[in-house]
DRENMI-220158 format. One record per residue: z negated, y, x of N, C-alpha, C in turn. Coordinates in pm, whole numbers, plus 50000, padded with zeros to 5 digits. Layout:
REM residues N
ZYXZYXZYX ...
END
This chain:
REM residues 656
632452414408737631682402208715630792401308620 630522390708547629762387708431628592388508500 627512394608434626112393508444625262385408327 624402374908402623742368208322622502378608251 622282374808146621182380608055620112376608010 619692363408104618522355908055617332368108119 616012360808072614872368208094614512367508239 615072358308326614592359908465615902362608537 615372369408673616452374108778616152364908865 617262355508916617152346608987617202352009152 616022347209222615992349609351615442360909378 615132370409316614802387509353613482384209403 612722375409333611312375409382610902360509448 611872355209499611672340709532610802339509667 609542344509664608602342909764607392336409762 607512326909665606232319109617606012309109723 604972301709666604622291109732605502281109755 605542271809899606432263309894606312251809805 607162243709790607162230609670606012221809729 605912218809860605132209909887603752214209834 603322227409798602022229309765601772224209629 602992220609551602772218009402602302203809377 602192200109250601412187209199601942176509256 601252164509268601342149509274602582145309347 602562133709371603552126509465604022115209389 605042110309457606112101209377605112089509327 605412084109221604572071209165605042058909245 606202059009297606302048209388607132048309524 606682045609632607302047509766608932043309789 609712050809835610962044809839611022036009937 610222036510072610322029910178610392013810132 609982007710054609951994710007611231990309925 611991998009917613231996209843614461993209927 615201982509915616331981509998617381989709958 618191996110055618992005610010620332005210113 621002017110108622162019310214621682016110340 622572008910416622062006910574622232022310642 623032030310571623132043110673622232053210529 621542061410595620872068810521621062084910522 621312090110414621642103810434620432112810465 620802124810530619642133810542619502143710441 618302142610376618132150910253618292167810280 619122170810146619682183610166618562194110198 617372190310159616132199710196615862201310335 616452191010415616112192110562617092196910628 618162203110576619412209910625619722222310545 619622233310652619602247810593621132251510646 621902256010549623122260710593622892276910610 623402278910730623562295110777624862298810848 625942299210756627332302410799627912313410724 629182315010762629932327010700630662321010589 630782307110571631822302610502630932296610352 630102286410378629632278910298628232288010258 627482291910321626262300410274626612310510177 627512319010157627732327010066628192321409938 628842309609940629062301709825628032298409763 626842290009833625662284509776624682297609757 624862307909806624052319409727624552323709603 625892323509601626492328609466626012319509370 626212306509387625802296209292624262299409248 623352303509347621942303309316621962316609217 622502327609272622402340609201623042342409078 624142335609079625132339108966625652328608866 625912317008938626402306108855625262299108771 623952294808830623182290908760622622298508658 622462309208678622072317408536623112320908443 624262323408495625252325108402625622311908321 625632299308356626092287808287624732286408195 623662290308209622422288408155622712297308024 623052311108049623552320507948624412318407878 625542310207920626662306307808626002294707746 625302285207802624532274007706623682280207598 622912292207607622312300007515623142304107410 624312311607464625082317307364626002307207273 626302294507335627112283707256626122275507180 624882277707167624162267207080623742255407189 624142253807292623782239907379622302238107388 621632249607420620132249207452619362250607289 619912258607198619312258407082619282244207005 620362235907022620312222106969619182216907002 618502218607115617162209807144616122216607064 616062229007030614802235406967614952230406827 616422230406750616512226306635616232211706609 616562205706695616312188606694614822187306696 613992195606777612622192506797612122200306696 612372207306586611882214306482611282227806514 611642232206651611002246606676611792256006618 613142252806572613952264406502614742256806388 615362265406291616132259306189617522261906228 618262252306169619562252906178620592240206170 621872241206234622592227006228623162228006374 623452215506419624152213006542625362220106576 625432227606695626552234506722627212227106843 628662226506852629492222806967629882208806956 630062205107073630682190307085629602181607112 629522168407057628872159607064627982154207217 628712159407287628162153707434627542167907496 627232179407417626842191407489625712191607545 624742180007521623272182107584623482178607734 624612169207764624622167807912625032179607989 625632189707937625792201808013624552207808038 623682210707964622272216507990621612206908094 621582192308106621002185008183621762189508334 622892189808349623472190908472622812204508525 622892212208445622572226508506620842227808562 620072220408485618872217408534618622211008658 619732200808665619752194008802620112205508898 620892212008896621302220808990620212230609025 619712238208913618592246008941617632238809009 617382226409002616152221409058616322218109198 617812215309234618082216009378618052228609412 618312240109351617862252509394616592254709449 615612252809347614212254809358613742249409465 614192235809539613662230309637613872238509775 615012246409766615272253509897614952268309879 614752272409756614592287909722613652287809598 612272286809636611462286809532611412301209440 611612300009309611842310909232611042309609094 609802317209090608752316408971609462319408824 610462327008842611202327908699612022321108653 612822313608744613782301908735612632291408686 611612288508755610702278808715610342280208587 609772291708564609212294208421610312291408313 611552296908335612622292708237612402277208225 612782270508312612902255808303611672248908229 610462254508268609322248408154609542251008033 610112261307997610322265807853611492256207809 612652254807871613562245907850613132230607840 612412227907925612032213607919611002209507782 610202218707733609642220707622610532216707509 611362222507500612592223607403613272208407383 613362202007509613892190807525613122180707495 611792180307526610902171607497610512168807354 610412183207289610422182807144611612175207056 612752176907121614052170107057614002155507080 613102148407156613002134307178612302128307057 612952118707005612332111506900611302102206950 610412099006855609092093106877609222079506980 610492070806954610662057707042611342063207178 611832075807194612412078907318613882081407311 614132081107191615862085307134615952098507190 616952102007241617472116707283618892119807269 619132125807155620662129307117620952137807019 620762151607022620472162206944621592162206835 622722156506849623982158106792623432146106644 622692138606685622262127906563620972131306517 619982134806607618832140806536618482150106433 619412161006470619332172006414619592168506230 620822161606237621242156306073622012145506119 621492134606077622522124506101623612122406011 623572127005882624502126905782625512138005811 625282145005897626202155905930626632155906078 626552146306145626612146206294627992151106348 628122159706442629452166106478630472155306510 631702159006495632822149806522632472134206479 631832135606334631772119306295630962110306361 629932118106428629302108006521628352097806436 628312098406302627492088006243626132087206226 625502080606119624202080206098623392070306189 624042060106225623422048906302623602051006479 622412047906504622662049106665623612037506718 623782039806842624612030506918625802024306851 626182029706757627272024306672628952025706716 629022034606799630142037806872630232042707010 629462033707090629342036607231630632041907317 631582038107252632972043007335633172055507310 632742062607234633012076607202631932085107220 630742082007166629732095107131628772097007239 628832090107360628272096607498626532096407466 626022090407400624522087207374623942082807529 624872076707598624232068107728624842079207820 626082083407822626462091607940625442104907937 625282110407785624332123807820622992120407878 622512108707879621162107007926620942102508071 622292095808117622392096408264622262108408332 622852120908260622692131108342621112137008316 620632132808203619082136708177618332129608302 618502116708324617872110108439618062117208574 619512121108624619542127108709618842142808738 618872147508644618042162608629616692160508656 616212151308571614642147308586614022144008713 615042135108792614392133308922614502143308997 615522151008991615802164409095614582173709028 614202176208914613262183608862611832179408933 611432166608903610542162508951610202163009105 611402162009184611232162109348610942177809365 611512187709320611552200409322610102207609284 609602200609194608072206909132606952199309145 607072186109158606012177409144605452173609037 606122179608924605492178408766606452168508716 605752161308621606382151708539606822153808408 607062165808366607272167708225608482162108204 609892165108273610892161508212611222146808272 610622141508373610692129308423609942120608323 609142123108236608222113708130609272112908034 610042123008002611252122907871612422112407921 612542112108061613742106608088613012089608099 612092088608147611402074308130611262067608010 610772075907933610732072707772611932066807726 613312075807761614462072307708614822060107771 614762058307925615162046308005614572035607952 613162034707897612482025507857613322019607727 613442028907629614132026907501615612018407545 616492025207618617632018707660617502004707712 616552002307808616181990007850615981978907724 615031985107631614531975007530615651972307436 617031980507436617981978907330619231969707383 619161972007523620441966707587620021957107678 621371945907695620831936607793621401924207711 621241912307840621681899907777620621892907639 621281890607542620661886007427620291897307340 620871910707380620451922407277621911929607267 621901942507248623001948707252623961947707373 625191941807372625951938707497626871950907521 626591962707444627811972607449627731979207609 628631987307616628641995907754628932009607717 628432017707783628942034207746630292035907766 630762044907702632472046507704632642054907829 631842062807847631792071807965630642069808066 631042062708172630002060808283629382073408335 628022071808363627342079608439625732072408432 625432068008322624072063908334623712053808435 624662048208487624392039308587624052046108715 624242055908738624092066108838622762069608830 622282072408714621092081508660620042069508675 620142058308634619052047708646618722042708779 619852043408860619552040208984618542051309065 618752063609025617922074609059616452069808995 616342068008886615122065408831614412052608926 615212042508941614702033309025614072035209149 614932043709220614382048109326613132054209344 612792061909246611772072909245610642061809190 610712054509107609482047009038609372032609109 610512028309175610312013209194610512002609085 610682007808951610991998808867612181990608833 611741977808867613121969208881614141970508751 613551970908638614231970508516615271982208528 615171992908583616232005108573617121998408672 617001994408772618111988208838618851978108778 618261966308708618481956608643619501961908515 619191973308466619871977008335621231985708407 621041991508525622281998808587623321983108618 622841976308708623791962708714624301957608591 623471956808472624021950108349625271957508303 625121972108309626041979208263627591979508352 627211978208486628341976908572629071961208542 628081951608529628711937608513629211935008389 628831942208273629321939308154630441944908102 630791955208173631761963308162633191954408207 634311953608094635291944808130634971931608072 633841928308038633251914907992633531914207817 634131905507747634371909107612633331901107535 632461893807610631291885607523630271897707503 630131900207379629171907807312629441925107291 630991925807338631151939907297632761938607296 633331947407183634871951407204635301959107318 636191954407395636611961807506637351973507488 637091986107549637681997207526639021997507603 639391991407670640711991207749640521996907908 641941999407941642092006908069641612022208081 641612027907972641272041507955639862045008023 638952034907985637402035208006636992022908126 638152018708175637952007308294637041995008251 637441993208112636941982308034637821973108003 638501968408099639781958608040639461945008143 638891946808226638541935208321637091937908387 636411926408417635281926508517635531934508640 634771941308691634871950308806635361940608922 634761929108932635291922809032636621916609045 637331917908936638791914308919639771928208920 639231938108927640091950908898640741954009055 641731958409047642371961209183643061973909164 643291980509084643791993809050642822005008985 642982016509022642522029008944643212032108818 642382030608715643232033808562642492040908492 643092049008402642102054608289641972068808350 640742071308265640262087008301639462086808432 640002097308511639682098708649638132097608688 637492108608575636052110308599635302099208568 635632093208472634742078508428634912070108535 636252067708578636412056708676635422060008803 635582072008860635052074208995633482073408969 632932078908853631532077408814630882062008825 631952054608762631762039608759631882035008907 632642037208974632802031909123631612035809187 631072049309202629912053609256628712044409216 628612042609084627352037409030627442020909070 628582016909071628822001709136628362000609270 628852011809348628482011109489626832011609529 626262017709428624702020309449624252006109414 624572003009292623881989309267624321979109379 625381977909431625801968309544624851969109652 624571981809707623741986309814622171980809786 621601984809658620451982909617620161967009600 620991960509546621011944809517621241937409623 621971941809711622511933409842623811924709779 624371928709674625401919509631626881924009690 627791915809723628921920009773630131916209671 629621913509546630641910509453631531917909423 631441932609437632241943609387633081947609521 632581943809624633061951209769634481948909767 634981936909728636771936009742637521946209643 636971945509543637571953309422637501966909441 636441971109505636111986309519637231989809640 637231984509732638111985009847639651987909789 639951978309713641361978409658641621990109579 640671993509501640702003109428640952016909489 640002018609596640212029109671641292029109749 642122020809806643282020509847644272022609765 644562018509636645122023009511645152037709506 644142044309513644032058109497644442068109617 644022063009743644292071109846645862068109878 646482054909865647742051409918648872056309826 648322061709693649452059409595649062071909482 647762075309469647372083609372646792093909373 646782102009483645912111409511646492122709594 646462134909517647042149109550646782152309704 647712158109754647292162609898646012171909917 645342179409800644502187309788642922176109770 643272164709763642082155009716641792154209599 642722161509493642512159209340643152146009314 642532141409201642972128709151643022132308993 643982122008914644192124408788645332131408740 646482125108737647932131808731648212137508586 647612127708498648222127808378647182135808280 647822145908212646902155508107646582145607983 647282138007933646952131207818645842125007808 645482117707904643882111507935643322115308049 643512126908103642662133708203642432120508317 643602115708341643362102708439644532098008518 644552085608586645542081608659646782079908604 648122082008658649202074708623649672064808703 651082062208691651562049508761651472054008919 651702043908996651842046509138652912057409160 652442067809269653362078709313653762087409192 653222087009087653302096408977652422107309011 652922119209078652152130709119652732143909102 653002147808985653662160708948652682169408980 653312183109027652392194009067652062202208950 653072207408864652802216308781651842212308643 652162200508641651122193408535650172186608586 649832187408704648562179908771647292182508698 646792174308652645532176308573644342177508667 643982169408784643302171808899642012179108855 641012171808760640062179808691638982182508799 638422193708804637142196908891636122184308890 635872180508789634862170608771635412157608839 636622152208838636962144208899637352145709061 637162156209132637232158509260635472156509285 634652159709219633402158709229632932145409232 633532138009142633182122809116633572114909210 634902118509279635692113009402634782115309545 634472127709549633332128009632632222122109659 631482121209539630332114309536630492098009567 631562091909513631832078409554632392074909688 632882085709767633292082509894632282085109981 631362095209935630182096110047629312082710017 629162073709901628422062309915628962054509977 630502052409973631312039610044630982043110210 630792054810259630462057510389628982052010436 628162055610329626982053010366626682035210364 627492029110288627662014310269628412007310403 629312014110459630312009310569630162018010722 630052026810702630002037810833631252039110858 632612039210772633872040010820634282056010783 634782060510880635052072310886636102077810770 637032067810722638102074510624637322079410493 636302075410454635642077610358635302092410366 634702097610475634392111610489635612120510524 636742114410540637922121910574638342127310416 638272119210338638582121310188637712130610139 636412127610161635212136510111635572150710160 635672152710273636002167010350637142173310282 638342163510267639572170910205639662174610076 638902166909995638442170209859637612182409850 636542183409915635692192509924636102208009961 637142211210053637462222110083638592225909988 639352216109914640392220109856640412214409702 640382204209662640412197709536639172205009451 638192204909512636842208509453636702224409461 636812229709581636492243209593637302253409502 638632251009486639352258409408638702260009252 637862250709208637312250409084636572260109047 636052269109127635202281709098635542293809174 635332303709109635792317109169634722322009279 635372328109370634322336909479633342344809399 633762349909269632602355409203631472344909119 631872333909092630862324109047630762321808925 631622330208852631392328408689632762327408656 633712323408696634832318408615635522304208696 636112296208610636372281908672637582276508624 638262267208731639362261308653638922245308612 639332241408525639462226508472640122218708534 641472219708470642532214408565642772222808703 643372216308812643632224708911645252219308963 646092226208905647442223208945647992228209081 648732220709131649512223109246650662232609257 651042237809146652052245909128651832253808992 652242266808977652312273408818653502284508846 653922286408713654992296508702654452307908662 652992308408655652252319908608651792323208471 652322312508394651892311908281651062297108245 649632298608217648752290508221648862279108092 648982267508118649212256008017647872249407997 646812251608083645762244408066644402250808042 644092259008133642792266308111642622275707998 642742269907918642482278907765643342290607741 644672290807804645622302807767645502313207850 644802314307939644892323408048645052322308188 646072324908250646592319508388645482324708479 644602314608518643622320808615642362312508562 641262313908631639932307608604639382313208452 638982305408383638162306908247636792311608291 636202318808199634912322408218633912310408141 634662302108064633902289808007634932281207929 634502270707869635592260907806634672255407686 635192250407577634662244607482633962230707545 634772224207628634272214307710633972219607855 632442222107886632412229308024631802220408095 632232207508116631712197208206631852203808364 633022209108355633372213208501632662224808565 632382235608468631412245608537630172239208594 629482232008493628092229708506627812218108625 629012210808645629142200908726629382208008888 629832221308899629992226709025628352231109068 627772236508940626222241708982625562232709049 625612217009023624662208209080625152202909221 626612204909255626962200409367626852210109484 627192221509473626942231209571625492232409626 624352233509567623112234009634622802221709701 623422208709665623302197609727624072194609867 624822202609896626012201109991625312199110133 624242205210164623812202010284623352189110309 622992180510229622702165610220624102155910259 625122160510250626052154910293626692154710422 626102163110503626282165910658625952157510742 624922152110742624332143010829623932128010773 623722119410846623312105710796622702097610932 621912089410919621272080611028621042066511006 620992058811119620902043111089619992041211223 618712039711223618022034111321618012048011412 618532045811547618322057111627619972064211638 620822061411532621982067311515622102079311438 622662091111482622662102411380624442103711377 624712105911259626012105711213626122123111176 627312129711228627392144211198628752141511157 629012145610998630252143410919630812156810887 630062167710882630532177910851630212189710932 631112199110984630922209611073630792223910989 629362226310974629092238010890627732242810971 627742256611005626862263111078625682260011003 624582256711064623182249810996622292248411099 621052245211050619792240411103619222225511034 619132215311122618692202511048617642194311121 616672190311034615632181511080616052167711062 616592159011138617122146011109615902138711146 615682130311053614632117711046615232104211134 614392102611255614892089411276613842078911299 614222068111386612622059711386611462066211463 610492067711396609272073611451609552088511532 610502094611492610772107211561611762116911453 611812130711498612782139911417613642146111507 614842145811507615782152711571616272167411525 615792179311590616322190711564617592193011614 618492196411513619752197911562620562210111464 621132221111559621672231311495623102233411526 623932237611423625342239811429625542254711438 626482258511537627002272211521628582269911546 629302274311413630612273011405631482283411319 632512287411328633552293411221634212285211171 633842271611155634812263411087634742266910931 635712264910850637062259010904638202268710945 637622278510997638452289711065638722287311197 638042281111258637832278111418637562263911435 637862259311538637812243811558636922243211672 636082252811698634822252711785633342251211710 632872240311752631612236911722630472235011842 629482240911830628362242711901627032234411834 626592221511903625572216011849624412217211941 623522221911912622112224511997621052218311959 620402209712034619042206412021617782212012054 617182212011954615892220111960614612214111986 614372199711992613142196012037612692197512159 611282200912157610492204112285610282192112353 609952180912274609742167712328611312161012326 611532152612429612772143112423612752132012292 613772130912237613832122912146614992112212169 615012099412161615972090712166616942088212052 618232092412060619172090411967620612088612041 621462082911944622852082911989623582089511865 624352096911933625062107311843626622100711817 626852101011685628262099511619628842112411582 629752117311624630322129911580631572128011524 631972130911427633112128011352634182133911397 635292129111412636762135511452637512135011321 637612147211253638142146811118639702140111107 640092135811021641482128111009642482138611060 642422151311003643242160111039643412161011214 642392160311281642172160911409642632149711468 642662138511431643402124811481644612126111449 645342133311378646692132611352647162126511229 646062124511144646062119111004645982125510902 647122129810840646972140510703646042133110594 646372121510581645512114010480645382099310506 644202090610489644332076910529645382069110440 645932060510478646952053410384648362056210422 648912067810470650082071810473650842078010388 650112080710258650872088210153651352102610200 650762109110282650872122810351651032121510508 652082125910562652202126810713652392138810771 652002141210905652782153910982653832148711043 654662160411015655932157611076656612167311159 655252175211223655752187011332655992177411452 655482167111495655312161711617654352167111732 653292174811656652212177411762651242170311763 650242169711893649412161011934648302171411935 647612174211856646492183711895645162179611979 644922188012042643802183812138642332184412105 641432177612158639982176012157639362174312278 638442185712269637582187012402636202186612367 635142179812447633762178912453633052180412569 632202190012572631442191512705629742190612637 628992183012732627722183612733626942192912868 626022201312788625612212112905626372214513020 627552218812953628732224413040629392217013116 629272201413104630062192513172631142187313093 632322184513119633252182313052633022162713040 633032159412903633072146012901634492140712870 634542128112866635872120512829635882119812688 636902126112605636862126012461637192114712391 636522101712420636962090312364636542087612222 637582085512134637152084112015637112069711963 636232062911908636282051011852635722053511719 636732043811651636352043911471636302057111422 636822065011472636852081211414635722089311473 634932085011538633862090911609633982094611730 633392104511796633052106711928631542101211945 631542090812048630202082412048629622087412166 628352092912151627532098112280626252086612256 626092076912344625172067412340623952070912358 622942064112340621532066512318621072074412458 620422084312447619902091812560618672100612491 617712104612580616772114712527617382128412514 617282134112406617642146412363616552155512354 616732168012431615662176412415615982193912403 615272201112391615472215312383616442220812487 617382224312471618422231912578619442224112587 619722209312539620802202212542621942209312449 623172210112480624262216112406625412209812432 625892204212296627122199712305628432209512227 629272209912305630412220812262631652210512225 632262212812089633472204612063634342215912036 635522212312091636672221312041637912212412008 638122215911876639362210211809640432221311802 641622216211833642862221711817643342225111678 643312237011636643892240611504645562246711469 646302239311519647712245411475647882242611354 648942252311280649412249611166650182235411188 650112228811071650452216811039651852215310927 652642209110973653782207110858653582194710780 653532192510649653272178610601654322173910499 654772163010495655922157010417654952145810327 655602141810238655062132910134656012119310124 655302108410091656162095610071657422098409958 658262095109989659662099009906659522090009782 658582083709768658552075809638657722087709538 657332096709584656652109109508657782119309469 658532117009366659932124209329659242139209338 658262144309275657852158409256657892164109413 657792158509512657372164709632658962159909755 659882153409694660932146709760661792161909815 661932161809937662642174810002661922185110011 660662185510002659482193309999658702193310137 657992204310175657182204410262655852214810230 654652209010269653442217910266652882219910383 652032231610379651462235810528650012232810521 649472229310640647962228110642647292234010770 646002236510774645612239510909643912235710884 643642227711013642352223010977642072214910858 641042216610781640792208810652641402214510546 642092227810564642362235610440643882232310403 644282229510294645672228610243646192243710201 647022248510237647762260910179648492262710080 648742273210028649672275809887650232287509925 651442290409858652302304509864651902308009727 651442323709714651362329309585652202340109586 652472343209447653532356509434652792368709460 651322370009461650862380609529651192384309678 651712374809742651842379009874653292375609920 653932372209821655522368409834656192373509696 656542386509704656722394209597657912391009500 658802382709560660192379109488659762363609425 658572359909467658362344109377658472335909491 657842324609450657482312409557658432299509502 658882297709372659092286209317660552283209392 661202292109431662382291309463662782292009631 661472294609696661552297509830662132285709898 662502287010020662982276910108662232279610254 661592268410289661212268710432662092259610541 662042264310655662922258010756661942247210815 662262236410826661002226210896661132230011026 662092234311092662082235911252661262251811259 661122259211168660432271911197658972271811256 658792281411316657562284411359656642292411276 655332289211251654352296311166653242298511221 652762308911219651562314111298650362314311202 649082315211258648052317111184647562329511221 646712336911123645802349111149644752349211066 643632354011110642452356611009642442371610978 642572372110842642572386510780641162391110714 640352397510801639172399810727639282407510599 640172414910570640412422410454640922414310334 641392403410364642022397010246640742388210173 640582392710039639682383409971638292383510046 637692391110133636532389310178636702381510314 638052379710346638262372910478638762357510443 640092355710502640612345710489641292341810610 641782331510638642712327910745644262326110656 645182330310676646402331510638647512328310745 648492320010675649812314810763650962323610726 651842328010813652642335810802654102331010893 654982335010835656412331710898657462334210833 658572329010802659822332110744660202323210640 660732328410512661302318810411662512323510381 663432317910310664652320310261664512319410130 664972330410050665422332009886666882335509864 667492326909794669152328609763669772337209875 669522329009995670342331010116669642343910202 668812349510149667782362410209666682356610282 666582361010419665542356510492664262366310468 663032362010416662132370210389660702367410465 659792374810456658482373610525657932363310431 656942356710509656362344410419654932344910449 654032343610348652522342910364652162330210264 651202323410355650482312410267648802315710287 648122311610152646692315410178646202301010151 644752299110187644092285010168644212282510000 644522271909964644652266709810643372271809751 642132267909792641322273109737641002285609673 641642294509771641562309109723642672315109622 643312307209573644372311609455643802315409345 644892325909285644222332009127643112340909143 643002345409258641982358609277642572372009250 643862372909241644432384409254645322383609105 646422393109106647142393108989647942379808991 648212374408856648862361308844650452361108854 650762351008893652072348208940652532336208967 653572334409048654042320209107653102314309184 652982300709197652102295309324652562281209331 652732279709446653022263309468652442258809605 652072248009628651582239709741652692234609807 653802229309751654862221409815655982231909795 656872232709912657882242909893659102235609946 660232238909897661622232109937662012234110094 662572224110132662842226910282664142228210289 665002237410351666432241110361667202233710435 
END
């Protein structure tokens, strides 16, 4: 395992005063802002304490955050700010958008600080923010690639600001700055980074808009960041600026269109298909969904739903990964889903999760959280190793053991020249608790089943709810109420798509084993009718108090999955799932290789939890055939592949 060699040791002395004891309150109250009708429960009010996710969050805190800061030091990403600010001598190092990597790590570190106070991490961030503030030009401009030496900007960035927005990421970078600044402010109560962000955002608002510069960013992200600044400050101009960038995209009046690669071919309301770069697209759709919720506009709704259906019905992998084509890191034609060359960037999985969560908050429809969960456990989680210091950029569903993408080494890489994926992982893991619960009035939505304790705000009350479960290995979930005084609430308990016999919304993937998994629910030991409405078990309003116990039991058989025949790569093949997990066969378990294995569609496969396998994994076992010989067969969760010696791997296997 690589060891971070920064001057702080994360977590070792994290026993300081709580964040609430630190400085100042938000400059504007969020309560006066129209927002999503369903509100997520903040991650600071949910504490994960299970055997599956809690270790991953702890590894992110202790290893991945300091490790990515270390790599940013080693590669000049952080030094660029010091040089731009005149604190050090030197030239710009790296790729022109490297500023954004540092901002993403700060965001993740700030999330971590909110639940794990750490004075050494806090001190490191203070030093780093000093460098960032020094790098900011007098009028608020912040882009180290041009500030250090405009005549020698990396990758031909050019002397003039805003001259090639489609390429040089000035606006993309600061979008991540805004997100980091809000997270840091909420963690510490200090305005040091927030003031940098606001000064830059004020500059952007003065430069762009109707009658001014009508350009839009080549890589979307600033829309999300501007919305976060609006929520914190209540300043309407930030929301207006976000809406301008959403509306101006695809509008040839005032700027030369970038085309389908950057979703800049038609106004959003006229778009019907997912095209181009998958990360840009999903950030765009997430930002547009934010703008729609906050402005009350419905102009994008039909287009966003059609685009979502286009992805889920025709362009998504079984793992929840998106972006089939390597050449542009993006969407290909309908039903083009190759396995060995699947790009399925980790960042794209993250962006898809962010968008689907927003769609749920806007509509309350369970299908969006079904896609979220599938992507979380598969397409996203595969992107970072158990050790927390190696990463996948692409996430193929098949390999011959010779890597073609991850910088020449088959397996996760310790870093990339373009390291957007590792630093994106850093900010998602500590915020995971914030995707578990949501509320609307007196309704409580339980969307993810993870061992945890939560304080859920309702109208004039808080509901204390704890989960005990070994999900995703077992389907039993205990939900215990902790309130001493009764709290009126209606509970909406999500029944995952896999438990409703739906492999994926839209029918691109279907179960072919004929099974009908059962679902049972008890309340205080009394069996209830397991009626599912709109994908949720609905427990109507009642007073909940300490001692109330709900027990859910989802059957978790091994499932056999087939794909729509129009996906040529999967024709005549089958995949295996159990619960939310997609499984794959690795040569480490199947010594004669897996690419030529054949499975019997009628065969029985059994599940077993192996506490000795990679720290404890559920595996699927059975028989397979290779060149006419019957062999023992083992599959492991897709997220766990590439942790042993390298060799062949495949999610989809031929059916004999």
